[in-house]
C-alpha positions in Angstrom: -8.1 19.5 -17.4 -8.2 16.2 -15.7 -4.4 14.5 -15.6 -4.0 11.6 -18.0 -3.0 8.1 -16.4 0.1 8.7 -18.2 0.5 12.1 -16.5 -0.6 10.6 -13.1 2.4 7.7 -14.0 5.2 10.9 -14.9 3.8 12.6 -11.5 4.2 9.6 -9.3 7.6 8.3 -10.8 9.1 11.9 -10.4 8.1 11.2 -6.8 10.1 8.5 -6.7 13.0 10.2 -8.0 12.7 13.6 -5.8 14.8 14.3 -2.9 13.6 13.0 0.6 10.4 10.8 1.3 7.1 11.0 0.7 4.3 9.6 2.4 1.8 8.0 0.4 -1.6 7.1 2.6 -3.6 4.6 2.4 -7.4 5.4 1.9 -10.6 2.4 2.1 -13.4 3.8 -0.3 -13.7 6.8 -2.6 -14.6 9.2 0.7 -11.4 8.5 2.4 -9.7 9.3 -0.7 -11.2 12.3 -1.5 -10.1 13.2 2.5 -6.5 12.6 1.6 -6.3 14.5 -1.6 -7.4 17.7 0.0 -5.7 17.4 2.8 -2.2 17.8 0.5 -1.0 14.1 -0.2 0.7 13.9 -3.2 -0.4 10.4 -4.4 -2.4 7.1 -2.6 -2.0 3.7 -2.1 -4.9 1.0 -1.6 -5.1 -1.2 1.4 -6.2 -5.3 1.5 -6.8 -5.1 5.2 -8.8 -1.8 5.2 -10.9 -3.2 2.3 -11.5 -6.4 3.7 -12.8 -4.8 6.7 -14.7 -2.7 4.8 -16.5 -5.6 3.2 -16.7 -7.5 6.8 -14.1 -9.8 5.6 -10.8 -10.8 7.0 -7.5 -9.3 5.6 -6.4 -11.7 2.4 -10.3 -12.4 2.0 -11.1 -10.0 -0.5 -11.0 -11.4 -4.3 -9.2 -9.5 -7.5 -12.8 -8.2 -9.1 -13.2 -6.3 -5.5 -9.7 -5.4 -5.0 -9.5 -4.0 -8.4 -13.3 -2.3 -8.1 -12.0 -0.5 -4.8 -9.2 0.4 -6.3 -10.9 2.0 -9.5 -13.8 3.9 -7.0 -10.1 5.2 -5.3 -9.0 6.6 -8.9 -12.1 8.3 -9.8 -12.4 10.0 -6.4 -9.5 12.1 -7.1 -6.4 13.8 -9.1 -3.7 11.7 -7.4 -1.9 9.3 -9.3 -2.9 5.8 -7.3 -1.6 2.4 -6.4 -2.8 -0.7 -5.2 -2.0 -3.2 -2.7 -2.5 -6.3 -4.9 -1.2 -9.0 -2.4 0.3 -12.0 -3.7 -1.1 -11.1 -7.4 -4.4 -13.3 -7.0 -2.5 -16.8 -7.9 0.5 -18.6 -7.9 1.0 -18.6 -11.4 3.6 -16.0 -12.8 0.5 -15.9 -15.6 -1.9 -15.1 -12.5 0.4 -11.9 -11.6 0.9 -10.8 -14.9 -2.8 -10.5 -15.6 -3.5 -8.7 -12.2 -0.9 -5.8 -12.9 -2.7 -5.5 -16.7 -6.3 -5.4 -15.4 -4.6 -2.7 -12.3 -3.7 -0.8 -15.3 -7.4 -0.9 -16.9 -8.5 0.4 -13.8 -6.4 4.0 -13.7 -3.9 2.7 -11.7 -0.3 3.4 -11.9 1.5 1.2 -9.6 0.7 -1.4 -7.7 2.6 -3.9 -5.0 3.0 -7.8 -5.3 3.9 -9.8 -2.3 6.1 -13.3 -1.7 3.1 -14.2 0.7 1.6 -17.4 -0.4 -1.9 -17.4 1.5 -0.9 -20.7 2.6 0.0 -21.0 6.1 1.3 -24.0 6.1 4.0 -22.7 4.1 3.3 -18.7 4.0 6.5 -17.2 2.1 6.9 -18.9 -1.6 10.2 -20.4 -2.3 13.0 -17.8 -3.4 12.4 -19.0 -6.9 8.5 -19.2 -7.7 8.8 -15.5 -6.0 11.0 -14.6 -8.1 9.7 -15.8 -11.3 6.0 -14.3 -10.3 8.4 -10.6 -9.7 9.8 -11.6 -13.7 5.9 -11.9 -14.6 4.6 -9.1 -13.1 7.8 -6.8 -14.5 7.3 -7.9 -17.9 3.5 -7.2 -17.7 4.2 -3.6 -16.4 6.9 -2.8 -19.0 4.2 -3.5 -21.4 2.4 -0.8 -20.5 2.2 2.5 -22.2 3.3 4.6 -19.2 5.4 4.1 -16.7 3.9 1.5 -13.9 5.5 1.8 -10.9 5.9 -2.1 -9.4 6.7 -2.4 -6.1 8.3 -6.1 -5.0 7.8 -7.0 -1.5 9.2 -9.5 0.6 6.9 -10.4 3.9 9.2 -12.0 6.1 8.8 -10.1 8.9 4.8 -10.7 8.7 4.8 -14.1 8.6 7.2 -15.6 11.9 10.7 -15.6 9.7 12.7 -12.8 11.1 15.1 -13.2 8.9 17.2 -10.1 7.5 19.4 -11.5 4.9 16.5 -13.8 3.1 14.8 -10.7 2.9 17.5 -8.7 1.7 18.6 -11.4 -1.0 15.0 -11.3 -1.9 14.8 -7.4 -2.6 18.1 -7.5 -4.3 16.5 -10.3 -6.5 13.6 -8.1 -7.7 15.3 -5.5 -8.0 17.8 -7.4 -10.6 14.3 -8.2 -12.1 13.4 -4.7 -12.9 10.9 -3.6 -9.9 11.4 0.1 -9.2 10.6 0.1 -5.5 11.5 -2.6 -2.6 9.0 -3.1 0.3 9.9 -5.4 3.7 6.9 -4.8 5.5 7.1 -5.0 9.3 11.0 -4.8 9.9 11.9 -3.9 13.3 14.3 -1.6 14.0 15.7 1.7 12.4 19.0 -0.4 12.5 17.2 -2.9 10.1 15.7 -0.3 8.0 18.8 1.0 7.4 20.4 -2.1 6.6 18.3 -2.5 3.9 18.2 0.7 2.4 22.3 0.4 2.3 21.7 -3.1 0.5 19.5 -2.5 -2.4 20.0 0.7 -5.0 16.2 1.0 -5.8 13.4 3.3 -3.6 12.5 1.7 -0.3 9.1 2.0 0.9 8.7 1.4 5.0 5.4 0.8 6.3 4.6 3.1 9.6 1.9 3.3 12.0 2.6 0.5 13.8 2.9 0.3 17.4 6.7 0.0 18.9 9.0 2.3 17.5 7.9 5.1 15.9 10.1 7.1 13.3 8.9 10.3 11.9 9.9 11.5 8.2 13.1 12.8 8.7 14.0 10.4 10.4 13.2 7.8 8.4 14.6 9.7 5.3 17.8 10.0 6.9 18.1 6.1 6.8 17.5 5.9 3.1 13.5 5.5 2.8 11.8 7.1 0.1 8.3 6.3 0.7 6.6 5.8 3.4 3.0 4.0 3.4 0.7 3.4 6.4 -1.3 0.3 5.6 -4.2 -0.3 7.5 -3.4 2.0 10.5 -5.7 5.2 9.1 -8.7 2.4 9.1 -7.9 1.0 12.2 -7.7 4.1 13.7 -10.9 4.9 12.4 -12.7 1.6 13.6 -10.9 2.1 17.0 -12.6 5.6 17.6 -16.1 3.3 16.1 -15.3 0.6 18.6 -14.7 3.2 21.7 -18.4 5.0 21.0 -19.8 2.1 20.7 -18.9 0.3 23.8 -19.8 3.9 26.1 -22.9 3.7 24.1 -23.5 0.4 25.0 -22.0 0.5 28.5 -22.4 3.9 30.0 -25.6 5.1 28.0 -23.7 8.1 27.1 -22.5 9.7 24.0 -19.4 12.0 24.6 -17.8 10.4 21.5 -19.6 13.0 19.5 -17.6 15.6 21.1 -14.4 14.4 18.9 -16.8 13.4 15.9 -15.6 15.4 12.8 -18.3 18.0 12.5 -21.0 17.2 9.7 -20.3 20.3 7.7 -16.7 19.4 7.6 -17.3 15.5 6.8 -19.9 17.1 4.1 -17.5 19.6 2.7 -14.8 17.3 1.8 -17.4 15.4 -0.9 -17.8 17.0 -4.2 -21.3 18.9 -4.9 -24.2 17.1 -6.4 
């Protein structure tokens, strides 16, 4: 029998309590979710950028309805616990964030992240107090659910030109005190910074892998104190990179060598369910 949402939630919670670190890759549609599940990954989380690019939009432009519909399609495509990148909760007010968490649970999700990025280029990060109020509303909404919803508090300084480690840690510590289950500061530039963040909080820490530059393995990240490793939009951008290179080859050279590296039709088809 299929797992219930509560059973998936319990399994997801246990992954965050087990020794070592685990990888939670980011599909951007039902098909990539099926492939990742077939390859043996233990949980999935969505990617806002991957979805936006698939919709022909820039990152941050997908609506709440589009984001949740995408998440639901991924939930329904596999038996794994699925969490979602819910960006800033799709609204500045705490009640906006709370409503988004409730809607996410209705889609079958068992976790989500809420960030402190405002979406306003003139003031890209919410003030400390506003960020905390929004996280507190998310925690309250999550705790009202009848299963353990894994809530991640994100501090976005490093993705928005504010490389302030002290402020990032202050925010993460406040999010932890408010009751989030996991913490995330995407874009930390070094192993030393990752180690400092992990040592400064007492909740599981998520780190995103797949950026250019310093590349740390799963064992290396686990040794720094990381519990969960997501991939952000890197799988999606890898696929887009191959797509663009192939299209340019056809346009500029009139050749089709790219097809030698393509996933065989039968193998791609086998990842999908029978009629």
